[in-house]
SETORSE-123818 format. One record per atom (N, C-alpha, C): residue in one letter; residue number from 1; x, y, z. Coordinates in pm, whole numbers. Example, Ala and Ser with C-alpha at 12.3 -4.5 7.8 and 13.67 -1.06 7.14 Angstrom:
SITE   res     n        x        y        z
SITE     A     1     1319     -569      780
SITE     A     1     1230     -450      780
SITE     A     1     1320     -330      780
SITE     S     2     1285     -225      708
SITE     S     2     1367     -106      714
SITE     S     2     1290        3      787
END
This chain:
SITE   res     n        x        y        z
SITE     X     1    -9083    20024     7754
SITE     X     1    -9024    19961     7893
SITE     X     1    -8870    20019     7931
SITE     X     2    -8806    20010     7775
SITE     X     2    -8665    20036     7785
SITE     X     2    -8639    20177     7847
SITE     X     3    -8728    20275     7796
SITE     X     3    -8721    20381     7750
SITE     X     3    -8770    20441     7933
SITE     X     4    -8848    20395     7945
SITE     X     4    -8913    20410     8068
SITE     X     4    -8804    20392     8201
SITE     X     5    -8732    20279     8194
SITE     X     5    -8589    20218     8236
SITE     X     5    -8493    20322     8225
SITE     X     6    -8456    20393     8080
SITE     X     6    -8366    20488     8076
SITE     X     6    -8399    20633     8130
SITE     X     7    -8517    20651     8137
SITE     X     7    -8571    20790     8220
SITE     X     7    -8535    20759     8351
SITE     X     8    -8559    20647     8441
SITE     X     8    -8534    20662     8575
SITE     X     8    -8435    20644     8618
SITE     X     9    -8327    20561     8504
SITE     X     9    -8159    20584     8495
SITE     X     9    -8112    20739     8517
SITE     X    10    -8165    20832     8454
SITE     X    10    -8111    20922     8411
SITE     X    10    -8179    21007     8509
SITE     X    11    -8288    20981     8597
SITE     X    11    -8298    21065     8705
SITE     X    11    -8214    21046     8830
SITE     X    12    -8188    20879     8790
SITE     X    12    -8098    20875     8910
SITE     X    12    -7934    20888     8948
SITE     X    13    -7928    20937     8808
SITE     X    13    -7796    20992     8791
SITE     X    13    -7784    21161     8822
SITE     X    14    -7920    21233     8782
SITE     X    14    -7922    21330     8805
SITE     X    14    -7938    21378     8974
SITE     X    15    -7969    21288     9031
SITE     X    15    -8031    21307     9172
SITE     X    15    -7891    21279     9287
SITE     X    16    -7802    21234     9230
SITE     X    16    -7642    21243     9321
SITE     X    16    -7590    21350     9331
SITE     X    17    -7664    21444     9247
SITE     X    17    -7597    21608     9270
SITE     X    17    -7696    21662     9300
SITE     X    18    -7857    21650     9317
SITE     X    18    -7937    21713     9380
SITE     X    18    -7946    21729     9546
SITE     X    19    -8011    21832     9607
SITE     X    19    -7993    21850     9768
SITE     X    19    -8122    21736     9802
SITE     X    20    -8173    21697     9720
SITE     X    20    -8266    21601     9800
SITE     X    20    -8247    21459     9734
SITE     X    21    -8175    21388     9747
SITE     X    21    -8085    21263     9605
SITE     X    21    -8238    21153     9620
SITE     X    22    -8302    21152     9694
SITE     X    22    -8419    21053     9697
SITE     X    22    -8546    21112     9612
SITE     X    23    -8538    21226     9618
SITE     X    23    -8689    21253     9527
SITE     X    23    -8731    21189     9438
SITE     X    24    -8626    21098     9311
SITE     X    24    -8674    21076     9220
SITE     X    24    -8718    20948     9251
SITE     X    25    -8668    20842     9380
SITE     X    25    -8724    20722     9433
SITE     X    25    -8900    20754     9455
SITE     X    26    -8898    20871     9529
SITE     X    26    -9053    20921     9559
SITE     X    26    -9106    20920     9462
SITE     X    27    -9077    20954     9358
SITE     X    27    -9176    20987     9248
SITE     X    27    -9181    20861     9155
SITE     X    28    -9069    20800     9180
SITE     X    28    -9090    20688     9070
SITE     X    28    -9152    20558     9128
SITE     X    29    -9201    20543     9245
SITE     X    29    -9269    20482     9355
SITE     X    29    -9411    20474     9333
SITE     X    30    -9427    20596     9314
SITE     X    30    -9587    20639     9266
SITE     X    30    -9663    20575     9128
SITE     X    31    -9506    20568     9056
SITE     X    31    -9527    20518     8890
SITE     X    31    -9629    20416     8860
SITE     X    32    -9712    20406     8777
SITE     X    32    -9807    20303     8748
SITE     X    32    -9744    20185     8690
SITE     X    33    -9616    20193     8631
SITE     X    33    -9538    20095     8520
SITE     X    33    -9461    19998     8653
SITE     X    34    -9478    19890     8649
SITE     X    34    -9385    19802     8783
SITE     X    34    -9289    19802     8744
SITE     X    35    -9196    19820     8611
SITE     X    35    -9044    19813     8614
SITE     X    35    -9013    19939     8676
SITE     X    36    -9062    20042     8670
SITE     X    36    -9048    20144     8751
SITE     X    36    -9048    20164     8874
SITE     X    37    -9151    20090     8968
SITE     X    37    -9164    20111     9109
SITE     X    37    -9067    19977     9126
SITE     X    38    -9076    19870     9081
SITE     X    38    -8947    19806     9062
SITE     X    38    -8808    19879     9102
SITE     X    39    -8766    19923     9040
SITE     X    39    -8661    19988     9034
SITE     X    39    -8635    20136     9127
SITE     X    40    -8763    20162     9139
SITE     X    40    -8767    20240     9290
SITE     X    40    -8746    20157     9419
SITE     X    41    -8797    20042     9430
SITE     X    41    -8747    19974     9545
SITE     X    41    -8634    19907     9559
SITE     X    42    -8552    19884     9459
SITE     X    42    -8423    19860     9471
SITE     X    42    -8356    19987     9520
SITE     X    43    -8388    20076     9427
SITE     X    43    -8329    20210     9451
SITE     X    43    -8323    20241     9590
SITE     X    44    -8423    20228     9657
SITE     X    44    -8459    20250     9816
SITE     X    44    -8389    20132     9896
SITE     X    45    -8350    20020     9861
SITE     X    45    -8293    19906     9940
SITE     X    45    -8125    19968     9910
SITE     X    46    -8082    20024     9815
SITE     X    46    -7972    20051     9790
SITE     X    46    -7938    20119     9876
SITE     X    47    -7996    20256     9912
SITE     X    47    -7972    20350    10008
SITE     X    47    -7969    20325    10130
SITE     X    48    -8053    20232    10192
SITE     X    48    -8077    20218    10295
SITE     X    48    -7966    20084    10326
SITE     X    49    -7939    20036    10255
SITE     X    49    -7802    19946    10287
SITE     X    49    -7689    20030    10309
SITE     X    50    -7670    20099    10180
SITE     X    50    -7538    20224    10224
SITE     X    50    -7538    20315    10327
SITE     X    51    -7666    20359    10372
SITE     X    51    -7666    20459    10439
SITE     X    51    -7745    20428    10562
SITE     X    52    -7742    20345    10657
SITE     X    52    -7839    20326    10762
SITE     X    52    -7899    20434    10825
SITE     X    53    -7870    20546    10819
SITE     X    53    -7908    20653    10905
SITE     X    53    -8063    20665    10819
SITE     X    54    -8099    20674    10686
SITE     X    54    -8175    20633    10605
SITE     X    54    -8283    20524    10616
SITE     X    55    -8253    20444    10670
SITE     X    55    -8373    20342    10719
SITE     X    55    -8478    20372    10794
SITE     X    56    -8467    20451    10886
SITE     X    56    -8587    20497    10935
SITE     X    56    -8676    20555    10858
SITE     X    57    -8625    20640    10767
SITE     X    57    -8724    20697    10651
SITE     X    57    -8783    20571    10538
SITE     X    58    -8689    20492    10537
SITE     X    58    -8738    20383    10393
SITE     X    58    -8784    20312    10463
SITE     X    59    -8789    20254    10573
SITE     X    59    -8854    20145    10619
SITE     X    59    -9046    20135    10599
SITE     X    60    -9058    20253    10636
SITE     X    60    -9202    20294    10613
SITE     X    60    -9250    20265    10490
SITE     X    61    -9161    20338    10387
SITE     X    61    -9207    20320    10262
SITE     X    61    -9193    20182    10159
SITE     X    62    -9143    20113    10221
SITE     X    62    -9115    19956    10177
SITE     X    62    -9225    19878    10246
SITE     X    63    -9265    19928    10375
SITE     X    63    -9359    19863    10441
SITE     X    63    -9519    19878    10352
SITE     X    64    -9487    20037    10295
SITE     X    64    -9650    20084    10216
SITE     X    64    -9640    19991    10102
SITE     X    65    -9540    19967    10030
SITE     X    65    -9516    19873     9921
SITE     X    65    -9574    19734     9919
SITE     X    66    -9572    19703    10051
SITE     X    66    -9649    19553    10079
SITE     X    66    -9796    19545    10032
SITE     X    67    -9843    19694    10028
SITE     X    67   -10009    19713    10012
SITE     X    67   -10011    19750     9850
SITE     X    68    -9915    19768     9760
SITE     X    68    -9938    19791     9651
SITE     X    68   -10020    19709     9575
SITE     X    69   -10066    19747     9453
SITE     X    69   -10190    19660     9383
SITE     X    69   -10110    19541     9270
SITE     X    70    -9968    19580     9253
SITE     X    70    -9921    19449     9161
SITE     X    70    -9851    19331     9270
SITE     X    71    -9913    19207     9254
SITE     X    71    -9829    19137     9358
SITE     X    71    -9683    19107     9313
SITE     X    72    -9588    19145     9243
SITE     X    72    -9459    19124     9231
SITE     X    72    -9409    19248     9282
SITE     X    73    -9477    19362     9308
SITE     X    73    -9402    19485     9394
SITE     X    73    -9397    19448     9524
SITE     X    74    -9542    19383     9594
SITE     X    74    -9577    19319     9714
SITE     X    74    -9436    19222     9742
SITE     X    75    -9412    19113     9676
SITE     X    75    -9325    19047     9680
SITE     X    75    -9185    19117     9701
SITE     X    76    -9133    19166     9635
SITE     X    76    -9013    19272     9585
SITE     X    76    -9010    19349     9721
SITE     X    77    -9106    19394     9808
SITE     X    77    -9079    19492     9905
SITE     X    77    -9073    19404    10021
SITE     X    78    -9131    19302     9996
SITE     X    78    -9120    19206    10156
SITE     X    78    -8975    19163    10148
SITE     X    79    -8911    19109    10011
SITE     X    79    -8769    19106    10012
SITE     X    79    -8671    19205    10058
SITE     X    80    -8711    19332     9980
SITE     X    80    -8630    19459    10024
SITE     X    80    -8641    19452    10227
SITE     X    81    -8761    19450    10296
SITE     X    81    -8753    19465    10407
SITE     X    81    -8652    19377    10476
SITE     X    82    -8701    19260    10427
SITE     X    82    -8590    19162    10502
SITE     X    82    -8439    19170    10484
SITE     X    83    -8398    19238    10341
SITE     X    83    -8258    19278    10344
SITE     X    83    -8224    19380    10394
SITE     X    84    -8325    19470    10442
SITE     X    84    -8278    19597    10532
SITE     X    84    -8251    19575    10669
SITE     X    85    -8313    19484    10695
SITE     X    85    -8372    19464    10870
SITE     X    85    -8250    19362    10888
SITE     X    86    -8198    19340    11018
SITE     X    86    -8104    19225    11038
SITE     X    86    -8151    19102    11026
SITE     X    87    -8047    19032    10974
SITE     X    87    -8086    18872    10933
SITE     X    87    -8137    18789    11025
SITE     X    88    -8105    18819    11140
SITE     X    88    -8159    18756    11264
SITE     X    88    -8302    18805    11293
SITE     X    89    -8372    18863    11250
SITE     X    89    -8504    18955    11278
SITE     X    89    -8611    18911    11201
SITE     X    90    -8700    18904    11267
SITE     X    90    -8842    18865    11192
SITE     X    90    -8956    18992    11193
SITE     X    91    -8872    19072    11197
SITE     X    91    -8953    19183    11170
SITE     X    91    -9015    19230    11057
SITE     X    92    -8949    19204    10953
SITE     X    92    -8997    19219    10801
SITE     X    92    -9151    19114    10772
SITE     X    93    -9101    18977    10821
SITE     X    93    -9203    18887    10804
SITE     X    93    -9321    18957    10867
SITE     X    94    -9301    18973    11010
SITE     X    94    -9412    19015    11105
SITE     X    94    -9524    19135    11055
SITE     X    95    -9406    19176    11003
SITE     X    95    -9525    19319    10917
SITE     X    95    -9569    19277    10850
SITE     X    96    -9524    19181    10701
SITE     X    96    -9620    19113    10611
SITE     X    96    -9724    19049    10662
SITE     X    97    -9728    18992    10802
SITE     X    97    -9828    18929    10832
SITE     X    97    -9970    19025    10903
SITE     X    98    -9956    19143    10885
SITE     X    98   -10036    19251    10920
SITE     X    98   -10083    19312    10790
SITE     X    99   -10068    19266    10706
SITE     X    99   -10103    19335    10558
SITE     X    99   -10219    19309    10510
SITE     X   100   -10282    19343    10446
SITE     X   100   -10428    19372    10382
SITE     X   100   -10423    19248    10283
SITE     X   101   -10329    19230    10230
SITE     X   101   -10332    19104    10090
SITE     X   101   -10261    18973    10166
SITE     X   102   -10347    18907    10122
SITE     X   102   -10355    18735    10153
SITE     X   102   -10229    18674    10131
SITE     X   103   -10189    18748     9996
SITE     X   103   -10045    18659     9943
SITE     X   103    -9926    18701    10029
SITE     X   104    -9932    18823    10080
SITE     X   104    -9827    18922    10130
SITE     X   104    -9788    18823    10284
SITE     X   105    -9960    18804    10331
SITE     X   105    -9935    18743    10463
SITE     X   105    -9876    18566    10483
SITE     X   106    -9937    18504    10359
SITE     X   106    -9879    18366    10337
SITE     X   106    -9723    18357    10319
SITE     X   107    -9674    18468    10180
SITE     X   107    -9514    18500    10213
SITE     X   107    -9454    18515    10346
SITE     X   108    -9508    18589    10413
SITE     X   108    -9429    18623    10551
SITE     X   108    -9447    18488    10641
SITE     X   109    -9546    18403    10624
SITE     X   109    -9558    18289    10722
SITE     X   109    -9430    18162    10663
SITE     X   110    -9440    18205    10537
SITE     X   110    -9349    18089    10478
SITE     X   110    -9212    18130    10473
SITE     X   111    -9181    18258    10477
SITE     X   111    -9039    18317    10463
SITE     X   111    -9009    18300    10670
SITE     X   112    -9109    18318    10740
SITE     X   112    -9034    18299    10880
SITE     X   112    -9020    18123    10888
SITE     X   113    -9059    18055    10830
SITE     X   113    -9048    17904    10820
SITE     X   113    -8908    17899    10765
SITE     X   114    -8914    17944    10664
SITE     X   114    -8792    17907    10537
SITE     X   114    -8675    17974    10661
SITE     X   115    -8695    18089    10692
SITE     X   115    -8591    18151    10795
SITE     X   115    -8554    18084    10912
SITE     X   116    -8593    18009    10984
SITE     X   116    -8619    17926    11099
SITE     X   116    -8671    17983    11216
SITE     X   117    -8759    18095    11234
SITE     X   117    -8785    18179    11301
SITE     X   117    -8948    18137    11333
SITE     X   118    -8946    18008    11344
SITE     X   118    -9073    17981    11431
SITE     X   118    -9071    17943    11575
SITE     X   119    -8963    17977    11644
SITE     X   119    -8971    17943    11759
SITE     X   119    -8967    18022    11884
SITE     X   120    -9016    18151    11822
SITE     X   120    -9043    18263    11928
SITE     X   120    -9181    18252    11975
SITE     X   121    -9219    18279    12083
SITE     X   121    -9357    18326    12146
SITE     X   121    -9429    18415    12032
SITE     X   122    -9372    18523    12010
SITE     X   122    -9456    18627    11915
SITE     X   122    -9511    18555    11780
SITE     X   123    -9451    18493    11704
SITE     X   123    -9465    18416    11589
SITE     X   123    -9568    18260    11667
SITE     X   124    -9529    18225    11733
SITE     X   124    -9643    18129    11788
SITE     X   124    -9793    18209    11804
SITE     X   125    -9779    18301    11873
SITE     X   125    -9920    18418    11870
SITE     X   125    -9988    18412    11740
SITE     X   126    -9922    18488    11639
SITE     X   126    -9903    18499    11508
SITE     X   126   -10002    18389    11427
SITE     X   127    -9965    18284    11450
SITE     X   127    -9941    18157    11354
SITE     X   127   -10099    18127    11435
SITE     X   128   -10116    18104    11564
SITE     X   128   -10233    18101    11653
SITE     X   128   -10369    18166    11587
SITE     X   129   -10332    18325    11579
SITE     X   129   -10420    18405    11536
SITE     X   129   -10456    18385    11388
SITE     X   130   -10354    18365    11303
SITE     X   130   -10413    18337    11172
SITE     X   130   -10479    18211    11116
SITE     X   131   -10454    18123    11239
SITE     X   131   -10567    17997    11205
SITE     X   131   -10686    18060    11170
SITE     X   132   -10677    18176    11231
SITE     X   132   -10875    18215    11260
SITE     X   132   -10925    18333    11143
SITE     X   133   -10808    18335    11056
SITE     X   133   -10794    18435    10930
SITE     X   133   -10924    18423    10846
SITE     X   134   -10964    18534    10849
SITE     X   134   -11134    18538    10744
SITE     X   134   -11075    18484    10590
SITE     X   135   -10967    18436    10540
SITE     X   135   -10932    18410    10441
SITE     X   135   -10902    18256    10460
SITE     X   136   -10942    18159    10353
SITE     X   136   -10907    18006    10369
SITE     X   136   -10791    17997    10304
SITE     X   137   -10712    18076    10253
SITE     X   137   -10574    18009    10210
SITE     X   137   -10458    18069    10340
SITE     X   138   -10487    18152    10360
SITE     X   138   -10441    18249    10458
SITE     X   138   -10425    18147    10615
SITE     X   139   -10553    18104    10635
SITE     X   139   -10574    17982    10745
SITE     X   139   -10499    17864    10707
SITE     X   140   -10532    17815    10605
SITE     X   140   -10452    17706    10570
SITE     X   140   -10291    17694    10553
SITE     X   141   -10266    17803    10538
SITE     X   141   -10104    17826    10515
SITE     X   141   -10071    17826    10660
SITE     X   142   -10102    17911    10745
SITE     X   142   -10081    17898    10913
SITE     X   142   -10086    17765    10953
SITE     X   143   -10185    17711    10914
SITE     X   143   -10208    17541    10974
SITE     X   143   -10093    17481    10924
SITE     X   144   -10025    17492    10802
SITE     X   144    -9932    17411    10746
SITE     X   144    -9754    17428    10768
SITE     X   145    -9784    17571    10812
SITE     X   145    -9647    17606    10888
SITE     X   145    -9653    17594    11026
SITE     X   146    -9728    17591    11096
SITE     X   146    -9736    17548    11250
SITE     X   146    -9679    17372    11210
SITE     X   147    -9737    17325    11120
SITE     X   147    -9711    17171    11108
SITE     X   147    -9551    17145    11098
SITE     X   148    -9503    17250    11009
SITE     X   148    -9330    17270    10974
SITE     X   148    -9271    17301    11086
SITE     X   149    -9323    17365    11194
SITE     X   149    -9252    17406    11287
SITE     X   149    -9183    17252    11381
SITE     X   150    -9243    17157    11367
SITE     X   150    -9242    17037    11396
SITE     X   150    -9163    16936    11300
SITE     X   151    -9053    16907    11290
SITE     X   151    -8992    16871    11189
SITE     X   151    -9002    16710    11210
SITE     X   152    -9031    16659    11350
SITE     X   152    -9039    16494    11324
SITE     X   152    -9196    16464    11256
SITE     X   153    -9286    16557    11321
SITE     X   153    -9396    16551    11251
SITE     X   153    -9439    16572    11116
SITE     X   154    -9354    16661    11058
SITE     X   154    -9351    16664    10891
SITE     X   154    -9305    16531    10844
SITE     X   155    -9192    16457    10917
SITE     X   155    -9119    16358    10804
SITE     X   155    -9224    16257    10865
SITE     X   156    -9338    16234    10980
SITE     X   156    -9410    16121    10950
SITE     X   156    -9545    16126    10894
SITE     X   157    -9553    16282    10863
SITE     X   157    -9674    16286    10722
SITE     X   157    -9607    16263    10626
SITE     X   158    -9503    16295    10597
SITE     X   158    -9441    16275    10467
SITE     X   158    -9455    16092    10438
SITE     X   159    -9368    16023    10543
SITE     X   159    -9384    15891    10545
SITE     X   159    -9506    15814    10512
SITE     X   160    -9629    15892    10565
SITE     X   160    -9737    15812    10559
SITE     X   160    -9791    15865    10457
SITE     X   161    -9815    15995    10375
SITE     X   161    -9822    16005    10283
SITE     X   161    -9744    15954    10181
SITE     X   162    -9679    15902    10156
SITE     X   162    -9553    15822    10062
SITE     X   162    -9641    15686    10060
SITE     X   163    -9638    15635    10189
SITE     X   163    -9735    15496    10220
SITE     X   163    -9854    15458    10124
SITE     X   164    -9951    15600    10169
SITE     X   164   -10096    15598    10099
SITE     X   164   -10116    15658     9981
SITE     X   165    -9931    15700     9903
SITE     X   165   -10003    15766     9779
SITE     X   165   -10045    15875     9747
SITE     X   166   -10046    15961     9911
SITE     X   166   -10112    16122     9874
SITE     X   166   -10002    16203     9861
SITE     X   167   -10016    16220     9702
SITE     X   167    -9937    16301     9642
SITE     X   167    -9904    16461     9665
SITE     X   168   -10070    16483     9695
SITE     X   168   -10098    16640     9718
SITE     X   168   -10026    16660     9852
SITE     X   169   -10042    16601     9965
SITE     X   169    -9986    16623    10106
SITE     X   169    -9832    16614    10073
SITE     X   170    -9780    16540     9999
SITE     X   170    -9641    16542     9978
SITE     X   170    -9586    16671     9898
SITE     X   171    -9659    16696     9824
SITE     X   171    -9619    16830     9721
SITE     X   171    -9659    16935     9806
SITE     X   172    -9776    16946     9908
SITE     X   172    -9798    17079     9971
SITE     X   172    -9678    17091    10097
SITE     X   173    -9642    16978    10143
SITE     X   173    -9544    16984    10249
SITE     X   173    -9401    17030    10177
SITE     X   174    -9354    17001    10079
SITE     X   174    -9269    17026    10012
SITE     X   174    -9262    17184     9913
SITE     X   175    -9373    17206     9902
SITE     X   175    -9401    17355     9860
SITE     X   175    -9326    17489     9939
SITE     X   176    -9352    17465    10074
SITE     X   176    -9302    17540    10160
SITE     X   176    -9153    17568    10194
SITE     X   177    -9061    17424    10095
SITE     X   177    -8954    17432    10084
SITE     X   177    -8901    17494     9970
SITE     X   178    -8950    17494     9882
SITE     X   178    -8984    17526     9738
SITE     X   178    -9001    17693     9718
SITE     X   179    -9038    17735     9806
SITE     X   179    -9124    17878     9757
SITE     X   179    -8993    17954     9768
SITE     X   180    -8976    18053     9643
SITE     X   180    -8897    18188     9606
SITE     X   180    -8991    18271     9636
SITE     X   181    -8897    18399     9730
SITE     X   181    -8986    18517     9760
SITE     X   181    -9003    18596     9606
SITE     X   182    -8922    18579     9548
SITE     X   182    -8893    18679     9414
SITE     X   182    -8933    18597     9297
SITE     X   183    -8975    18508     9314
SITE     X   183    -9012    18411     9165
SITE     X   183    -9104    18490     9117
SITE     X   184    -9102    18467     8990
SITE     X   184    -9197    18575     8895
SITE     X   184    -9171    18704     8914
SITE     X   185    -9114    18764     8974
SITE     X   185    -9071    18908     8978
SITE     X   185    -8976    18967     8868
SITE     X   186    -8976    19097     8838
SITE     X   186    -8843    19130     8737
SITE     X   186    -8708    19097     8794
SITE     X   187    -8702    19118     8946
SITE     X   187    -8609    19056     8994
SITE     X   187    -8531    18891     8952
SITE     X   188    -8597    18813     8925
SITE     X   188    -8585    18678     8941
SITE     X   188    -8484    18627     8836
END
């Protein structure tokens, strides 16, 4: 692991003098090793933030990483998309809602809630569609996020759950606030 990361860093250092400075990232993102792919995503993120002209080229790469076989890489790719795109834009999370992996869809839904972006018509439409998703966990997450869009309803549900001793409902409603996108990744 340390040797692979050292090799990655050596390629990064060498690339600064190359005519194609992103070539090492293009190779690294194809790696079978999680730490190398994670480093490549971080490299793309740094380039995109430091040189906005490269964003058009880098966004599709990060979007493709949402479909990576490793969960941690998918989560990191979503975090990178959120970091590259404007803070007030739901685009990264909307992209996640179109992913084939249920965990990415769920993360996108939760991040829309956490970022306070549930009030647009496009997001309301997506929530409605995802309540009919083929995956039961996605349907359930969409349902709970729909509830989270109504703070008074959430408070009433929490009060009722406390009165009834329904710890599962309390935990479920609180989990959406406690979710951390990069939890469990190499960047955690």
